[in-house]
TORKOL-4160 file (C-alpha; in steps of 0.2 Angstrom, whole numbers, padded with zeros to 4 digits, m for minus):
333
<pt num="1" X="m0112" Y="m0247" Z="m0025"/>
<pt num="2" X="m0109" Y="m0227" Z="m0028"/>
<pt num="3" X="m0100" Y="m0215" Z="m0025"/>
<pt num="4" X="m0099" Y="m0196" Z="m0022"/>
<pt num="5" X="m0114" Y="m0189" Z="m0016"/>
<pt num="6" X="m0134" Y="m0189" Z="m0018"/>
<pt num="7" X="m0143" Y="m0174" Z="m0018"/>
<pt num="8" X="m0148" Y="m0172" Z="0001"/>
<pt num="9" X="m0132" Y="m0173" Z="0008"/>
<pt num="10" X="m0131" Y="m0157" Z="0019"/>
<pt num="11" X="m0117" Y="m0146" Z="0019"/>
<pt num="12" X="m0113" Y="m0151" Z="0039"/>
<pt num="13" X="m0113" Y="m0172" Z="0032"/>
<pt num="14" X="m0098" Y="m0168" Z="0022"/>
<pt num="15" X="m0083" Y="m0176" Z="0027"/>
<pt num="16" X="m0068" Y="m0167" Z="0036"/>
<pt num="17" X="m0059" Y="m0175" Z="0026"/>
<pt num="18" X="m0060" Y="m0165" Z="0011"/>
<pt num="19" X="m0053" Y="m0149" Z="0016"/>
<pt num="20" X="m0052" Y="m0138" Z="m0002"/>
<pt num="21" X="m0072" Y="m0140" Z="0002"/>
<pt num="22" X="m0072" Y="m0127" Z="0017"/>
<pt num="23" X="m0058" Y="m0119" Z="0010"/>
<pt num="24" X="m0059" Y="m0099" Z="0014"/>
<pt num="25" X="m0062" Y="m0085" Z="m0002"/>
<pt num="26" X="m0044" Y="m0080" Z="m0003"/>
<pt num="27" X="m0043" Y="m0061" Z="m0008"/>
<pt num="28" X="m0027" Y="m0058" Z="m0014"/>
<pt num="29" X="m0033" Y="m0053" Z="m0031"/>
<pt num="30" X="m0050" Y="m0048" Z="m0027"/>
<pt num="31" X="m0046" Y="m0028" Z="m0031"/>
<pt num="32" X="m0051" Y="m0021" Z="m0047"/>
<pt num="33" X="m0038" Y="m0018" Z="m0059"/>
<pt num="34" X="m0032" Y="m0001" Z="m0068"/>
<pt num="35" X="m0023" Y="m0002" Z="m0083"/>
<pt num="36" X="m0013" Y="0014" Z="m0086"/>
<pt num="37" X="m0005" Y="0017" Z="m0108"/>
<pt num="38" X="0010" Y="0024" Z="m0106"/>
<pt num="39" X="0011" Y="0030" Z="m0126"/>
<pt num="40" X="0020" Y="0036" Z="m0141"/>
<pt num="41" X="0033" Y="0027" Z="m0133"/>
<pt num="42" X="0052" Y="0035" Z="m0133"/>
<pt num="43" X="0059" Y="0023" Z="m0148"/>
<pt num="44" X="0064" Y="0032" Z="m0163"/>
<pt num="45" X="0051" Y="0027" Z="m0180"/>
<pt num="46" X="0064" Y="0017" Z="m0186"/>
<pt num="47" X="0067" Y="0006" Z="m0172"/>
<pt num="48" X="0050" Y="0000" Z="m0180"/>
<pt num="49" X="0050" Y="0000" Z="m0196"/>
<pt num="50" X="0066" Y="m0012" Z="m0194"/>
<pt num="51" X="0058" Y="m0021" Z="m0183"/>
<pt num="52" X="0042" Y="m0023" Z="m0198"/>
<pt num="53" X="0031" Y="m0012" Z="m0192"/>
<pt num="54" X="0023" Y="0004" Z="m0202"/>
<pt num="55" X="0008" Y="0011" Z="m0188"/>
<pt num="56" X="0021" Y="0014" Z="m0175"/>
<pt num="57" X="0025" Y="0025" Z="m0166"/>
<pt num="58" X="0008" Y="0036" Z="m0169"/>
<pt num="59" X="0016" Y="0052" Z="m0176"/>
<pt num="60" X="0003" Y="0066" Z="m0182"/>
<pt num="61" X="m0008" Y="0072" Z="m0168"/>
<pt num="62" X="m0023" Y="0065" Z="m0176"/>
<pt num="63" X="m0016" Y="0046" Z="m0174"/>
<pt num="64" X="m0008" Y="0049" Z="m0157"/>
<pt num="65" X="m0024" Y="0054" Z="m0148"/>
<pt num="66" X="m0032" Y="0040" Z="m0157"/>
<pt num="67" X="m0019" Y="0028" Z="m0148"/>
<pt num="68" X="m0026" Y="0034" Z="m0133"/>
<pt num="69" X="m0044" Y="0033" Z="m0137"/>
<pt num="70" X="m0035" Y="0017" Z="m0145"/>
<pt num="71" X="m0030" Y="0011" Z="m0127"/>
<pt num="72" X="m0045" Y="0017" Z="m0117"/>
<pt num="73" X="m0058" Y="0008" Z="m0127"/>
<pt num="74" X="m0046" Y="m0009" Z="m0124"/>
<pt num="75" X="m0046" Y="m0007" Z="m0102"/>
<pt num="76" X="m0035" Y="0008" Z="m0099"/>
<pt num="77" X="m0041" Y="0021" Z="m0086"/>
<pt num="78" X="m0025" Y="0030" Z="m0084"/>
<pt num="79" X="m0015" Y="0039" Z="m0096"/>
<pt num="80" X="0003" Y="0043" Z="m0096"/>
<pt num="81" X="0011" Y="0050" Z="m0114"/>
<pt num="82" X="0025" Y="0061" Z="m0120"/>
<pt num="83" X="0019" Y="0070" Z="m0139"/>
<pt num="84" X="0030" Y="0065" Z="m0153"/>
<pt num="85" X="0033" Y="0080" Z="m0165"/>
<pt num="86" X="0027" Y="0079" Z="m0181"/>
<pt num="87" X="0038" Y="0086" Z="m0186"/>
<pt num="88" X="0054" Y="0079" Z="m0181"/>
<pt num="89" X="0044" Y="0061" Z="m0174"/>
<pt num="90" X="0055" Y="0065" Z="m0159"/>
<pt num="91" X="0045" Y="0064" Z="m0140"/>
<pt num="92" X="0042" Y="0079" Z="m0131"/>
<pt num="93" X="0046" Y="0076" Z="m0113"/>
<pt num="94" X="0036" Y="0095" Z="m0110"/>
<pt num="95" X="0025" Y="0102" Z="m0123"/>
<pt num="96" X="0010" Y="0111" Z="m0116"/>
<pt num="97" X="0002" Y="0115" Z="m0132"/>
<pt num="98" X="0003" Y="0098" Z="m0144"/>
<pt num="99" X="m0002" Y="0089" Z="m0128"/>
<pt num="100" X="m0019" Y="0099" Z="m0126"/>
<pt num="101" X="m0021" Y="0097" Z="m0145"/>
<pt num="102" X="m0019" Y="0076" Z="m0143"/>
<pt num="103" X="m0027" Y="0077" Z="m0129"/>
<pt num="104" X="m0043" Y="0087" Z="m0131"/>
<pt num="105" X="m0044" Y="0079" Z="m0148"/>
<pt num="106" X="m0047" Y="0060" Z="m0138"/>
<pt num="107" X="m0055" Y="0069" Z="m0124"/>
<pt num="108" X="m0068" Y="0069" Z="m0138"/>
<pt num="109" X="m0073" Y="0053" Z="m0139"/>
<pt num="110" X="m0067" Y="0043" Z="m0122"/>
<pt num="111" X="m0064" Y="0052" Z="m0105"/>
<pt num="112" X="m0048" Y="0044" Z="m0096"/>
<pt num="113" X="m0037" Y="0051" Z="m0083"/>
<pt num="114" X="m0020" Y="0060" Z="m0085"/>
<pt num="115" X="m0003" Y="0056" Z="m0077"/>
<pt num="116" X="0009" Y="0067" Z="m0087"/>
<pt num="117" X="0026" Y="0069" Z="m0084"/>
<pt num="118" X="0026" Y="0086" Z="m0077"/>
<pt num="119" X="0043" Y="0089" Z="m0070"/>
<pt num="120" X="0056" Y="0099" Z="m0078"/>
<pt num="121" X="0071" Y="0110" Z="m0076"/>
<pt num="122" X="0084" Y="0124" Z="m0080"/>
<pt num="123" X="0102" Y="0117" Z="m0078"/>
<pt num="124" X="0109" Y="0137" Z="m0081"/>
<pt num="125" X="0097" Y="0136" Z="m0063"/>
<pt num="126" X="0099" Y="0121" Z="m0054"/>
<pt num="127" X="0100" Y="0104" Z="m0058"/>
<pt num="128" X="0085" Y="0099" Z="m0045"/>
<pt num="129" X="0068" Y="0093" Z="m0052"/>
<pt num="130" X="0055" Y="0107" Z="m0055"/>
<pt num="131" X="0037" Y="0099" Z="m0048"/>
<pt num="132" X="0030" Y="0116" Z="m0049"/>
<pt num="133" X="0032" Y="0124" Z="m0065"/>
<pt num="134" X="0028" Y="0115" Z="m0078"/>
<pt num="135" X="0016" Y="0107" Z="m0070"/>
<pt num="136" X="0005" Y="0126" Z="m0067"/>
<pt num="137" X="0006" Y="0129" Z="m0086"/>
<pt num="138" X="m0004" Y="0112" Z="m0085"/>
<pt num="139" X="m0014" Y="0120" Z="m0073"/>
<pt num="140" X="m0020" Y="0137" Z="m0083"/>
<pt num="141" X="m0020" Y="0128" Z="m0096"/>
<pt num="142" X="m0036" Y="0117" Z="m0093"/>
<pt num="143" X="m0043" Y="0132" Z="m0080"/>
<pt num="144" X="m0042" Y="0115" Z="m0068"/>
<pt num="145" X="m0031" Y="0099" Z="m0067"/>
<pt num="146" X="m0038" Y="0092" Z="m0086"/>
<pt num="147" X="m0021" Y="0090" Z="m0093"/>
<pt num="148" X="m0010" Y="0084" Z="m0077"/>
<pt num="149" X="m0023" Y="0072" Z="m0064"/>
<pt num="150" X="m0007" Y="0068" Z="m0059"/>
<pt num="151" X="0008" Y="0070" Z="m0061"/>
<pt num="152" X="0023" Y="0057" Z="m0058"/>
<pt num="153" X="0037" Y="0062" Z="m0041"/>
<pt num="154" X="0051" Y="0053" Z="m0044"/>
<pt num="155" X="0066" Y="0042" Z="m0034"/>
<pt num="156" X="0076" Y="0040" Z="m0050"/>
<pt num="157" X="0095" Y="0037" Z="m0046"/>
<pt num="158" X="0106" Y="0051" Z="m0050"/>
<pt num="159" X="0123" Y="0042" Z="m0060"/>
<pt num="160" X="0129" Y="0055" Z="m0074"/>
<pt num="161" X="0130" Y="0075" Z="m0072"/>
<pt num="162" X="0120" Y="0077" Z="m0086"/>
<pt num="163" X="0103" Y="0071" Z="m0075"/>
<pt num="164" X="0089" Y="0080" Z="m0067"/>
<pt num="165" X="0093" Y="0076" Z="m0046"/>
<pt num="166" X="0078" Y="0074" Z="m0036"/>
<pt num="167" X="0081" Y="0082" Z="m0023"/>
<pt num="168" X="0075" Y="0080" Z="m0003"/>
<pt num="169" X="0069" Y="0100" Z="m0006"/>
<pt num="170" X="0062" Y="0104" Z="m0022"/>
<pt num="171" X="0053" Y="0085" Z="m0020"/>
<pt num="172" X="0046" Y="0089" Z="m0002"/>
<pt num="173" X="0039" Y="0108" Z="m0008"/>
<pt num="174" X="0034" Y="0099" Z="m0025"/>
<pt num="175" X="0025" Y="0086" Z="m0017"/>
<pt num="176" X="0015" Y="0100" Z="m0009"/>
<pt num="177" X="0010" Y="0108" Z="m0022"/>
<pt num="178" X="0005" Y="0097" Z="m0034"/>
<pt num="179" X="m0009" Y="0091" Z="m0019"/>
<pt num="180" X="m0013" Y="0110" Z="m0014"/>
<pt num="181" X="m0018" Y="0111" Z="m0031"/>
<pt num="182" X="m0027" Y="0095" Z="m0037"/>
<pt num="183" X="m0016" Y="0089" Z="m0043"/>
<pt num="184" X="m0012" Y="0067" Z="m0037"/>
<pt num="185" X="0004" Y="0063" Z="m0036"/>
<pt num="186" X="0011" Y="0046" Z="m0043"/>
<pt num="187" X="0026" Y="0040" Z="m0034"/>
<pt num="188" X="0037" Y="0034" Z="m0042"/>
<pt num="189" X="0049" Y="0020" Z="m0034"/>
<pt num="190" X="0065" Y="0012" Z="m0038"/>
<pt num="191" X="0062" Y="m0003" Z="m0023"/>
<pt num="192" X="0081" Y="0002" Z="m0017"/>
<pt num="193" X="0077" Y="0019" Z="m0009"/>
<pt num="194" X="0059" Y="0017" Z="m0004"/>
<pt num="195" X="0064" Y="0018" Z="0015"/>
<pt num="196" X="0071" Y="0035" Z="0014"/>
<pt num="197" X="0054" Y="0041" Z="0000"/>
<pt num="198" X="0046" Y="0033" Z="0013"/>
<pt num="199" X="0053" Y="0044" Z="0026"/>
<pt num="200" X="0054" Y="0061" Z="0017"/>
<pt num="201" X="0036" Y="0062" Z="0011"/>
<pt num="202" X="0027" Y="0049" Z="0020"/>
<pt num="203" X="0033" Y="0047" Z="0041"/>
<pt num="204" X="0035" Y="0068" Z="0036"/>
<pt num="205" X="0017" Y="0070" Z="0033"/>
<pt num="206" X="0022" Y="0080" Z="0020"/>
<pt num="207" X="0010" Y="0069" Z="0006"/>
<pt num="208" X="m0007" Y="0068" Z="0016"/>
<pt num="209" X="m0017" Y="0064" Z="0001"/>
<pt num="210" X="m0022" Y="0045" Z="0005"/>
<pt num="211" X="m0022" Y="0032" Z="m0002"/>
<pt num="212" X="m0004" Y="0035" Z="m0008"/>
<pt num="213" X="m0001" Y="0031" Z="m0025"/>
<pt num="214" X="0011" Y="0019" Z="m0027"/>
<pt num="215" X="0021" Y="0013" Z="m0043"/>
<pt num="216" X="0035" Y="0004" Z="m0040"/>
<pt num="217" X="0049" Y="0001" Z="m0056"/>
<pt num="218" X="0057" Y="m0017" Z="m0062"/>
<pt num="219" X="0065" Y="m0012" Z="m0074"/>
<pt num="220" X="0064" Y="0002" Z="m0080"/>
<pt num="221" X="0074" Y="0016" Z="m0076"/>
<pt num="222" X="0089" Y="0014" Z="m0066"/>
<pt num="223" X="0083" Y="m0003" Z="m0058"/>
<pt num="224" X="0090" Y="m0017" Z="m0068"/>
<pt num="225" X="0083" Y="m0035" Z="m0055"/>
<pt num="226" X="0070" Y="m0042" Z="m0067"/>
<pt num="227" X="0080" Y="m0051" Z="m0082"/>
<pt num="228" X="0088" Y="m0066" Z="m0078"/>
<pt num="229" X="0072" Y="m0078" Z="m0072"/>
<pt num="230" X="0068" Y="m0086" Z="m0059"/>
<pt num="231" X="0075" Y="m0068" Z="m0047"/>
<pt num="232" X="0064" Y="m0057" Z="m0059"/>
<pt num="233" X="0049" Y="m0066" Z="m0049"/>
<pt num="234" X="0056" Y="m0067" Z="m0033"/>
<pt num="235" X="0059" Y="m0050" Z="m0036"/>
<pt num="236" X="0046" Y="m0045" Z="m0043"/>
<pt num="237" X="0036" Y="m0052" Z="m0026"/>
<pt num="238" X="0050" Y="m0050" Z="m0013"/>
<pt num="239" X="0045" Y="m0031" Z="m0017"/>
<pt num="240" X="0031" Y="m0026" Z="m0018"/>
<pt num="241" X="0030" Y="m0039" Z="m0003"/>
<pt num="242" X="0043" Y="m0027" Z="0006"/>
<pt num="243" X="0032" Y="m0011" Z="0003"/>
<pt num="244" X="0012" Y="m0019" Z="0006"/>
<pt num="245" X="0019" Y="m0022" Z="0025"/>
<pt num="246" X="0026" Y="m0004" Z="0026"/>
<pt num="247" X="0014" Y="0003" Z="0016"/>
<pt num="248" X="m0003" Y="m0007" Z="0019"/>
<pt num="249" X="m0016" Y="0005" Z="0012"/>
<pt num="250" X="m0004" Y="0013" Z="m0002"/>
<pt num="251" X="m0014" Y="0010" Z="m0020"/>
<pt num="252" X="0003" Y="m0001" Z="m0024"/>
<pt num="253" X="0006" Y="m0005" Z="m0043"/>
<pt num="254" X="0019" Y="m0010" Z="m0057"/>
<pt num="255" X="0028" Y="0000" Z="m0071"/>
<pt num="256" X="0037" Y="m0013" Z="m0080"/>
<pt num="257" X="0051" Y="m0014" Z="m0093"/>
<pt num="258" X="0061" Y="m0028" Z="m0104"/>
<pt num="259" X="0061" Y="m0044" Z="m0110"/>
<pt num="260" X="0051" Y="m0050" Z="m0094"/>
<pt num="261" X="0038" Y="m0035" Z="m0090"/>
<pt num="262" X="0022" Y="m0051" Z="m0096"/>
<pt num="263" X="0028" Y="m0063" Z="m0083"/>
<pt num="264" X="0031" Y="m0050" Z="m0066"/>
<pt num="265" X="0014" Y="m0043" Z="m0074"/>
<pt num="266" X="0006" Y="m0060" Z="m0070"/>
<pt num="267" X="0015" Y="m0060" Z="m0055"/>
<pt num="268" X="0009" Y="m0045" Z="m0048"/>
<pt num="269" X="m0006" Y="m0051" Z="m0055"/>
<pt num="270" X="m0008" Y="m0066" Z="m0043"/>
<pt num="271" X="0000" Y="m0055" Z="m0032"/>
<pt num="272" X="m0015" Y="m0043" Z="m0032"/>
<pt num="273" X="m0005" Y="m0027" Z="m0038"/>
<pt num="274" X="m0019" Y="m0014" Z="m0041"/>
<pt num="275" X="m0012" Y="m0007" Z="m0054"/>
<pt num="276" X="0001" Y="m0011" Z="m0070"/>
<pt num="277" X="0006" Y="0002" Z="m0083"/>
<pt num="278" X="0008" Y="m0006" Z="m0100"/>
<pt num="279" X="0009" Y="0002" Z="m0120"/>
<pt num="280" X="0023" Y="0008" Z="m0131"/>
<pt num="281" X="0036" Y="0016" Z="m0119"/>
<pt num="282" X="0044" Y="0003" Z="m0113"/>
<pt num="283" X="0033" Y="m0014" Z="m0118"/>
<pt num="284" X="0038" Y="m0015" Z="m0137"/>
<pt num="285" X="0041" Y="m0035" Z="m0135"/>
<pt num="286" X="0027" Y="m0045" Z="m0133"/>
<pt num="287" X="0035" Y="m0059" Z="m0124"/>
<pt num="288" X="0051" Y="m0063" Z="m0116"/>
<pt num="289" X="0056" Y="m0079" Z="m0126"/>
<pt num="290" X="0052" Y="m0073" Z="m0144"/>
<pt num="291" X="0053" Y="m0056" Z="m0155"/>
<pt num="292" X="0035" Y="m0052" Z="m0157"/>
<pt num="293" X="0032" Y="m0032" Z="m0157"/>
<pt num="294" X="0014" Y="m0024" Z="m0155"/>
<pt num="295" X="0006" Y="m0021" Z="m0171"/>
<pt num="296" X="m0005" Y="m0009" Z="m0162"/>
<pt num="297" X="m0005" Y="0004" Z="m0148"/>
<pt num="298" X="m0016" Y="m0006" Z="m0139"/>
<pt num="299" X="m0008" Y="m0024" Z="m0140"/>
<pt num="300" X="0000" Y="m0024" Z="m0122"/>
<pt num="301" X="m0016" Y="m0016" Z="m0115"/>
<pt num="302" X="m0027" Y="m0031" Z="m0122"/>
<pt num="303" X="m0013" Y="m0043" Z="m0118"/>
<pt num="304" X="m0015" Y="m0040" Z="m0099"/>
<pt num="305" X="m0033" Y="m0034" Z="m0100"/>
<pt num="306" X="m0037" Y="m0052" Z="m0103"/>
<pt num="307" X="m0027" Y="m0061" Z="m0094"/>
<pt num="308" X="m0035" Y="m0051" Z="m0079"/>
<pt num="309" X="m0050" Y="m0057" Z="m0083"/>
<pt num="310" X="m0047" Y="m0076" Z="m0088"/>
<pt num="311" X="m0040" Y="m0076" Z="m0068"/>
<pt num="312" X="m0054" Y="m0069" Z="m0062"/>
<pt num="313" X="m0051" Y="m0051" Z="m0060"/>
<pt num="314" X="m0063" Y="m0033" Z="m0063"/>
<pt num="315" X="m0053" Y="m0019" Z="m0074"/>
<pt num="316" X="m0056" Y="m0003" Z="m0065"/>
<pt num="317" X="m0066" Y="0008" Z="m0075"/>
<pt num="318" X="m0062" Y="0028" Z="m0076"/>
<pt num="319" X="m0073" Y="0034" Z="m0064"/>
<pt num="320" X="m0070" Y="0017" Z="m0052"/>
<pt num="321" X="m0051" Y="0022" Z="m0054"/>
<pt num="322" X="m0053" Y="0040" Z="m0050"/>
<pt num="323" X="m0064" Y="0037" Z="m0034"/>
<pt num="324" X="m0050" Y="0023" Z="m0028"/>
<pt num="325" X="m0036" Y="0034" Z="m0031"/>
<pt num="326" X="m0046" Y="0048" Z="m0021"/>
<pt num="327" X="m0046" Y="0062" Z="m0038"/>
<pt num="328" X="m0059" Y="0076" Z="m0045"/>
<pt num="329" X="m0057" Y="0081" Z="m0061"/>
<pt num="330" X="m0058" Y="0101" Z="m0058"/>
<pt num="331" X="m0061" Y="0106" Z="m0076"/>
<pt num="332" X="m0077" Y="0102" Z="m0090"/>
<pt num="333" X="m0071" Y="0089" Z="m0102"/>
């Protein structure tokens, strides 16, 4: 007696009692993954030294540029950076000349999408975020959008009087100006404020540049919903599902942070998120249950790229990421 199928059995002869044979493809994970790397991070130098790491964070102009190159070669196509002042080692939220020196050095070796923090403030005039002034400076110095191909637009909650306020009027004005000047908005979404943000910018028609680029904040800034299992995973799926249902045509990704960033990222990979931000800014711990920290700027980029590939997901190149986001480089590299 033999078991199994003989070589000459046709598919239509196979028993329908074997449903796994007839199941169609499931395309949840079919889209290519865009990896964003945030470097060189905000932790003070001594934090890394206390954890036994002497090569991080990158401080010199050369090391910061090399870290970008390293991350791109590991799979990142989007770079978010707050440059560090080599003289003080401190991170600068703004500092166009230093940022340009670092990026120009990196651009000599690799291409990448610049996802810059361009909103600024002048508390002597207002606490409202200003999306135009610093972005204009970068556009002028780049003779196009080289240094600010995209810009963060925030829904961050404000809980003390020393913070910037993301007011409706300046936000609408800023988004319209960004899109008119070839700078793709990346919408930094807190799940609890998504509906308000959607009504303000998308339902109103203020933001016209599609696909809308949404980055769900999980465990960073004022979101604190992923620090306990299994609620971190449930919260991730629930929030992604909510936004997918409301805006099915958007490019939806996550910006995870905290001890649980890795398992949350895997959940997002399984659920079809198109972008994940890693790097040094929010993912210095490698695993939720251990105290291992990154030894190189690209460690978390490689970790996510390897996991994605094991799951059968392809990693988007820089050109593929620009095409998916509907972006064009308006400066010459």
